[in-house]
N, C-alpha and C positions, 0 to 999 in steps of 0.2 A: 747337328741340325742347324742349317743356315736359316735365319728368320728375317721377316720383313716387319720391323717394328713400326713402320708407317701406318700399319693397319690398326695400331693402338689396341692390341690384345696381349694380355700378360698372364703367364703362369708362374707363380712364386713357389719356390721349393726350398727345402732346408739347406742343401749343400750340393757340392760338385757331383757326388755319386748319384744323387737324385736326378740332376740335370742330364748326366750321361746315360743313365738307364732309360729315362723317358725319351730322350732324343733317339736312342737306338730303337726303341719300340716304335716310335713315330716313323723312323726310316723303314722298318720292316713292314709296317702297315700302310705306307705311303700317305701318311697324314699330311694334308696341305701345310706348307710352311708359312702360315700367316699369323703366328703368335710368337712372342718372345718368352723364353724360359730364363729365369734369373734366380739367384740366391743371394742373401745378404752376406757381405764380407765380414769375417771376424776381425775385430780390431784389438782384441786383448785376450790373454790366456784364459780369463774368467768369463769371456763372452758366452752366452747361452744361445745356441742356434735356434731353438724354438722361440725364445723371446725376441730375438732379432727378426725372425720370420714374421711373427705376429705383428711386430711394430711396423715392418715394411708393408704388410697387408693393410694395417690401419692407415698409414700415410697414403698408400696408393688409392684406397677407397675414398678417402677425403678429397683427393684431387681428381677423381675420376669423372665427375659430371661433365658431360658434353664431349670429352676427349677419348674415353676408353669404351670400347665395344664389349669387351668381356674381360673378366678378372677371375682367375682361379688360384686356389692355394692347395698345396699338397703337403701334409705333415704327418709325422709318425704318431700313431695312437699311443705308442709305448704301452705301459701297463695301466694307463688312466684314460681310456677312450672317452668316457663321459666328460671328464674334465677338459680334454682337448676340444671336444665338441662345444662345450660351454665357452671356452676361451675364444673360439672363432666367432660363434654366433653373438657373443656379447659385443664384439667389435662392430659387427654389422648393426646391431640394435643401437649402439651408442652413436653411430653415424647419423641416425634419425633420417634415413632416406626412404622409409616406408616399405622396405622389403618385408614380405611375408615369409618368415623362417619356419621350416618344418620342426617338429618337436624332436626328431631324432634323425640320424643320418640314413640316407637311402643306400642300401647295399650296392646299387648300380651307380653310385656317385651322385652327389647333390648338385642340382641346378636350381638356382633361384632367379626367376625372371623379374625384370624391373617393372614398376608401375608406370614409369614415365619413359618416353622414347629416348631421352638423352642420358639415361642411366645405363650402366653396363649390366650384362648378365653376370651372375656370380656363380662360381663353382667351388665345391669343397670335396676333397678326397682325403680320408684318413687311412694311411697305410697300416695294415696291408689291404684290407677289404671292406672298410667302413663299418665293421661290426665286431671285430675281435681285437684283442691286444696284439701288439707287434709293431713292426717297423718296416722300412724299405727292404731289409734283408729277408724278412719273412715273405714279402711279395716276390722277391727274386728267387727264393728257394722253390716256389711253386713252378718256376720255369725250368727246373731240372727235368730232363726227359723222363717220362714215366717208367721206362724199362731200365733206367740207369741203376747199376749195382753198387757203384762207389758211394752213393749217398747213404746206403746202409752202413758201410764201413766207416764213413765219416761220423755218422751219428754214434756208432759203437765206440769210436775213438774218444769222443767227448764224454760218453758215459764212463769210460774207464778212468780217465783222469779226474772226473768228478768224484768217483768212488774213493779215490785216495787224496782228495782235496788238493789237487794240483792245478785245478782250473783257475786261471787268473783273469778270466774275462767277466767274472761276476754275473750280472743279469744279461749280459750281451751274448747270450748263447747263439742266437740266430746269426749274429755277425761271425762268431767263431765257426759255426757250421758251414756257412756258404763259402767262407774264405779257405777253410780246410778242404772242402770239395774242389774249389777252383785250383788249389795248390796241387791237386793230383791229376790235372788234365794234361793233354799233350803239350800244351804251352802253359806251364805252371804259373799261377798267380795273376792271371788276366784280371783286369778290373771288370766289374760287373757289366757295365755298358758295353765294353769291348767284347765280352764273352757272348753277349746277345748278337752283336754284329757278326762275330765269327762263327755263329751257330753252335757254340758250345752249350749255351742255354737256348731253350726253345720258346718263342713267343706264342706258339700255337696252343694256348691254354685258355679255358673259359675266363679266368681272372684277367689275363692280359687283354683278351677281347673286350671284356666289360670296361676295363680302364680306357682303352682306345675309343670305345663307343662314347664314354663320358667326355673325353677330349673333343671328339667330333661334335657332340651335342652342344658343348660349351662354346667352342670356337668357330665351328663351321655352320651350324644351324642358323638360319635367319630369324628364328623365333625364340 
């Protein structure tokens, strides 16, 4: 997705996979290219992606007055969605810019409107759907075509290795599932974003539409 950063609108994400998945969805839905998608670069083996993302959001928010039209953040809920929500909203509260923050995430994606004209619209999306535990890979798994049969076999394969304690992916089952499924396609091992572009994954799902609608409301809507 080629962007025009002169429009001063930014979507902050955790990593490269998020960027490519979102860019592919934007391409499929013809979302106007008027915002920049970026992720914080890891500088050390111990760097935590979520911490880096939250710090990037904090810095971007502090410097947004008068220059930024819209600022969004997409991060995984993981198994602590309430804590993730608190982490993001605490940053907004600490900025003391007067935003009125909802008590809980909106399943349709959070949009927080500014009180003053020079302040940006803020957006928050907790992967996968703003209400359940999970991550980007859970969101992407919803894009598997509904009539697909390989997804059943991929899930069964994971069940089998879990029964004999050979699963080395720990709590990252959703990552293991989607990449197992992708490994069994005509072009094995496509990255998730590329799989959307090549129509292996389908963006024609209610969740994908809801996410794109959130992006449009955040970055395209004049209000």
